[in-house]
C-alpha positions as CSV (number, residue, x, y, z in Angstrom):
1,X,126.9,99.9,112.0
2,X,124.9,97.9,114.1
3,X,121.1,95.9,113.8
4,X,119.5,98.5,115.9
5,X,121.2,101.5,114.1
6,X,120.1,100.2,110.7
7,X,116.7,99.8,112.2
8,X,116.5,103.5,113.0
9,X,117.4,104.7,109.2
10,X,116.1,102.0,107.2
11,X,112.6,103.4,106.1
12,X,109.7,102.3,107.0
13,X,106.8,100.1,105.1
14,X,104.6,102.9,105.0
15,X,107.4,105.8,103.6
16,X,108.6,103.4,101.6
17,X,104.3,102.5,99.9
18,X,104.3,106.8,99.6
19,X,107.7,106.1,97.4
20,X,105.9,103.0,95.7
21,X,102.7,105.1,95.4
22,X,104.1,108.8,93.9
23,X,105.9,106.1,91.5
24,X,102.6,104.7,90.5
25,X,100.8,108.2,90.6
26,X,103.0,109.1,88.0
27,X,103.0,106.2,86.2
28,X,98.9,106.2,85.4
29,X,99.2,110.1,84.8
30,X,102.2,109.7,82.0
31,X,101.3,106.8,80.4
32,X,97.6,105.9,81.5
33,X,97.9,102.6,83.5
34,X,94.6,101.7,84.7
35,X,94.3,101.7,88.8
36,X,93.9,97.9,89.1
37,X,96.7,96.9,86.9
38,X,99.1,99.6,88.1
39,X,98.7,97.9,92.1
40,X,98.8,94.5,90.4
41,X,101.5,94.8,89.1
42,X,103.8,96.9,91.8
43,X,102.8,93.9,93.9
44,X,104.0,91.0,91.3
45,X,106.4,92.9,89.8
46,X,108.6,95.5,91.8
47,X,107.9,94.7,95.6
48,X,108.5,91.3,94.5
49,X,109.5,88.6,91.6
50,X,112.4,89.3,89.2
51,X,112.1,93.1,88.2
52,X,112.1,93.9,92.1
53,X,113.0,97.5,92.9
54,X,115.2,97.6,95.6
55,X,113.7,101.0,96.7
56,X,110.1,100.0,97.4
57,X,110.4,96.2,97.6
58,X,109.4,96.3,101.4
59,X,106.5,98.1,101.1
60,X,103.3,98.0,103.2
61,X,101.6,96.6,99.9
62,X,97.6,97.4,101.7
63,X,98.9,100.9,102.5
64,X,100.2,101.3,99.1
65,X,97.0,100.4,97.5
66,X,95.6,102.1,100.2
67,X,96.7,105.6,99.1
68,X,96.6,104.7,95.4
69,X,92.7,103.6,95.3
70,X,92.3,107.2,97.8
71,X,93.7,109.3,95.6
72,X,91.7,108.4,92.5
73,X,88.4,107.9,94.6
74,X,89.4,111.6,95.4
75,X,90.8,113.5,93.1
76,X,88.3,115.5,92.3
77,X,88.4,117.1,96.0
78,X,92.1,117.1,95.7
79,X,93.4,119.0,93.0
80,X,91.3,122.0,92.9
81,X,92.4,122.1,97.3
82,X,96.2,121.9,95.6
83,X,95.5,124.5,93.1
84,X,94.3,127.2,95.5
85,X,97.8,126.6,97.3
86,X,99.6,127.2,94.2
87,X,101.6,130.3,93.3
88,X,99.2,132.9,91.3
89,X,98.7,132.1,87.4
90,X,100.1,128.8,88.1
91,X,97.4,125.5,88.2
92,X,98.3,121.7,89.2
93,X,97.8,120.1,85.5
94,X,101.3,122.8,84.9
95,X,103.0,121.2,87.4
96,X,105.9,118.3,87.4
97,X,103.9,115.1,87.0
98,X,106.1,113.7,90.2
99,X,105.6,116.9,92.1
100,X,101.8,116.3,91.0
101,X,102.1,112.6,92.8
102,X,103.8,113.5,95.7
103,X,100.8,116.5,96.5
104,X,97.7,114.5,95.7
105,X,99.8,111.5,97.9
106,X,100.0,114.1,100.6
107,X,96.4,115.9,100.7
108,X,94.5,112.7,100.7
109,X,96.4,111.2,103.7
110,X,96.1,114.5,105.5
111,X,91.8,114.3,104.2
112,X,91.4,110.9,104.8
113,X,93.7,108.8,107.2
114,X,93.7,110.3,110.4
115,X,95.5,107.8,112.4
116,X,98.6,109.6,110.3
117,X,99.6,112.9,112.7
118,X,99.5,115.5,110.4
119,X,103.0,116.4,110.6
120,X,103.7,112.9,109.7
121,X,102.8,113.3,106.6
122,X,104.2,116.1,106.0
123,X,107.7,114.5,106.7
124,X,107.1,112.0,105.2
125,X,105.8,113.6,101.7
126,X,109.1,116.1,102.0
127,X,111.4,112.7,102.0
128,X,109.8,111.7,99.0
129,X,110.5,115.1,96.9
130,X,113.6,115.3,98.3
131,X,114.4,111.4,96.5
132,X,113.5,113.3,93.0
133,X,114.7,116.5,93.5
134,X,117.7,118.5,94.6
135,X,115.7,122.1,94.4
136,X,112.7,124.0,95.2
137,X,110.5,121.2,95.1
138,X,110.7,119.8,98.9
139,X,109.9,123.3,99.8
140,X,107.1,123.5,97.7
141,X,105.8,120.1,99.3
142,X,106.9,121.3,102.0
143,X,104.9,125.0,101.9
144,X,101.6,123.3,100.6
145,X,101.0,120.1,102.6
146,X,101.8,122.5,106.1
147,X,99.3,125.0,105.6
148,X,96.9,122.2,104.5
149,X,96.9,120.4,107.6
150,X,96.4,124.2,109.5
151,X,93.8,124.0,107.7
152,X,92.4,120.4,107.4
153,X,93.3,119.5,111.0
154,X,93.8,122.5,113.4
155,X,93.7,120.5,116.5
156,X,97.0,118.9,116.1
157,X,99.2,122.2,115.3
158,X,97.0,124.3,118.5
159,X,99.9,124.8,121.2
160,X,99.7,124.5,124.9
161,X,98.6,127.8,127.3
162,X,102.3,129.6,128.0
163,X,102.2,128.7,132.4
164,X,100.5,125.9,131.9
165,X,100.7,122.7,134.6
166,X,100.3,119.8,133.3
167,X,99.3,116.9,135.3
168,X,100.8,114.4,136.2
169,X,99.8,110.6,136.9
């Protein structure tokens, strides 16, 4: 395999940051770890150091911290938005903790990170879901984030008029 091919297939820093953010959100949810403590742990242990985690070692640490801080800051806004997208009778608190972390991080990016195209956000979190689940969960992530993206960022999903001529310049 050439180095060019490796560069194409290896996850980028932001993709790795998303994976790490989901792991950190899970840890915060299950163990009750403090936001600043989990960021510090990942920066000093999981990204570098003796306990380096090769799955997330090259993560964009700033993007990672931005996602965590944003999800924590906006969680009271994010959770009801996700609840509204779940099947009737389901609430986010009943959803698997990893899936809950994926959805929270994805919704945060859709709401706050306009510098990242909605389709990229959706695809990235589907890939994160595939890293943890083999069943229906990636489809759930796709469905929920796609519906929310179309509601939160409708302009990104508008199609061109049929027959509209493209301007060449």
